N, C-alpha and C positions, 0 to 999 in steps of 0.2 A: 744817479743809476747805478747800482751796486755792479762789481765785477762778475762775470757768468758766460753763458754760452747758450744758444738756441738751436733748435734742429728744426729742418725741414726736409721733406722726400720729394722726390720728384720721379716719376708721377706718385701720387698717393694712393693708388692702387694697382695691383698687379693681377695679370690673368696669365697661368701657365697652363698651357694647351696640353692635350693628352699625348702628344709626341714629344715632349720637352721634358727636362730633368731640373731644369730652374729655371728661375726669372731673376731680373737684374732690376733695382732700381737706384737713383742718385740719391746719397745724403749729404746734405750740405750742414756743417758744423760752423755756427756763425759765433765770434766771440763778441762780448758786448761788455761795455763799460771798462775797457782796457784790461780784459782778461788774457792772460798767457799761461800755458801750461799744457799737460798730458791730459788727454780726454779719453777714458775708456768706454768701449761700446760694446751693447749686447743686446739680445734679442728674447722674447719672452711670447707666449700664445701662438707659437708655431702649430701649424697642423700635425698630427701624428704622423710621426716618421721622416718629418722635416727637419731642416739645420736651417741656420745660415752663417755667413762668413763675412768678413770686410777685407777691403783691399787693401786698409792698413788701419790698425789698431794697436797701441792708443794713437790718437789723433794729435801730434804737437801743434799747439796754436801758439807760434810765436810772435807772430804781428798781429796785434789787438783789432787792425781795421782788415785784415786779410782772412775771409772765411775759407775753411778747407773742405773739398770735394770728395766724398767717400763711395765707394761702388759696395752696394749691399747686395748679395747673392743669397738666396731663398732658393734652397734645392730640397726636391722631394726625395731624392735619392734612387728614384726608377719612374719610368715612362708609365702614365696610366694603364697602357696595355699589360704591364707587367706588374700593375698593381692588384689585377684582377684577380677574385677569389678562385682557386682551383677547386674542381669537384673534390669532395671529402673522399669517395671511396672510386678510385679510377678504373676499379676492375669490374665494376658494376655491368656495364655494358657486355664486357666478354663473358662475365657469368651466366647472364640472362640468356644470352645466344649459346651458351652451353647447356641450359637447361632446356631451351626449344630443340636444340640438335638432339637430347635424350627423348623427347616425347616423339621424335620422328621415329623412333625405333618401335614403338608400340604400333601392333598391325590392326588391332581390334579397335572399332568405334572409331573409324576415320572421321566422322563429322565432329565430335569433339576434340578430335587430335587437330583439326585444323584451325577450330575456334580457338584453343589453347595455342598454337602456334601464331595465329593473327594478334593475339592479345599480347602475348609475351614479345613477340616483334617489334610492336608499337612502343610498348613501354622501354624496351632496349634501346631503339632508334631515338627517342625521346630523350634518353641520356646521354647519347652522343655529343651534345653539345660542347661540354670540355669545361667552359669557364662560364661563371656569372658575374656580372659587375658587383663592386663592393657596395654598390648604393647608387643613388640618383646622379644625373650627368654632371654635376659641380657641386663642391663644398667651399665654403667661403670661411677665412678666419681672420679675425684682426690682429694682426702683428706689432707688438711695441718695441720699437727701438729706443734704447736708453742709453744716456751718457753720462758718465761719472767722473768728478775731478774732486776728490777729498769729500767735502761735504757738498759740494754742489752737484746738482742733477737737473737733467732735461730730459723728455720725451716726445715721440712722436709716433704716428701709428700710420700701418699701411695695410689695406684690404688686402688679401691674398685670395684669388678664385682659383682653385684647381680643377680643370675639367678631368673627367673620367671617361 
């Protein structure tokens, strides 16, 4: 067997709740065939806006029988609550209310005035919700963790689910 290393994650899937900004998995770098040396780690396939970090990189494999454990932190940067998309026009409910108040100034045709006021009020109140979610309740990505040392490389994947 030729010298090298293998990767394994525990757990192999990660769920980041809507109230958290990160999740953690353990990565084991196992030397194979008497390999010793420094192994660089990286991530790819991260969800939009996310990043990953390692408790130590490079990983120094100095004893060919001894695996090294590394903590991998996948950060979203913000909780799902702050990831919500804010309304595009924050003054719309206020502008609707101002228009409705202008109609109150008209004294003629009380019936039309009341109907218009009711319609504009309903439209204005429906816009007061403030935020809408950026999508469905969850999004899942496959994050690839790669390790390289010279011309040698190894990869493993982690399924990352972010709840919104």
